[in-house]
C-alpha positions, -999 to +999 in steps of 0.1 A: +000+000+000+029+024+007+041+019-030+007+032-040+011+064-021+046+069-035+033+064-071+004+088-065+028+114-051+053+111-080+025+113-105+012+145-089+047+160-091+051+150-127+016+164-136+025+196-117+057+199-137+039+196-170+013+221-159+041+245-149+058+241-182+026+247-201+018+279-181+054+291-186+051+285-224+018+304-226+032+333-206+063+335-229+042+337-260+050+303-274+016+299-289+011+333-306+017+323-342-012+300-349-015+304-387+022+309-396+032+273-400+000+264-418+004+292-443+041+286-448+035+250-459+009+262-485+031+288-501+065+270-501+077+277-536+113+264-533+122+236-557+139+208-539+168+193-558+172+156-560+203+143-542 
């Protein structure tokens, strides 16, 4: 039963770490450019040379 409490505690710490990383990335404007990558793939006019 004590292993269960250890696993629950570790899982809460890991989930908190992921939540903290997500909040940090939102505050640092990591998700601002929502259309940029989608538009770049549509208008990629470079010709790729065969190697």
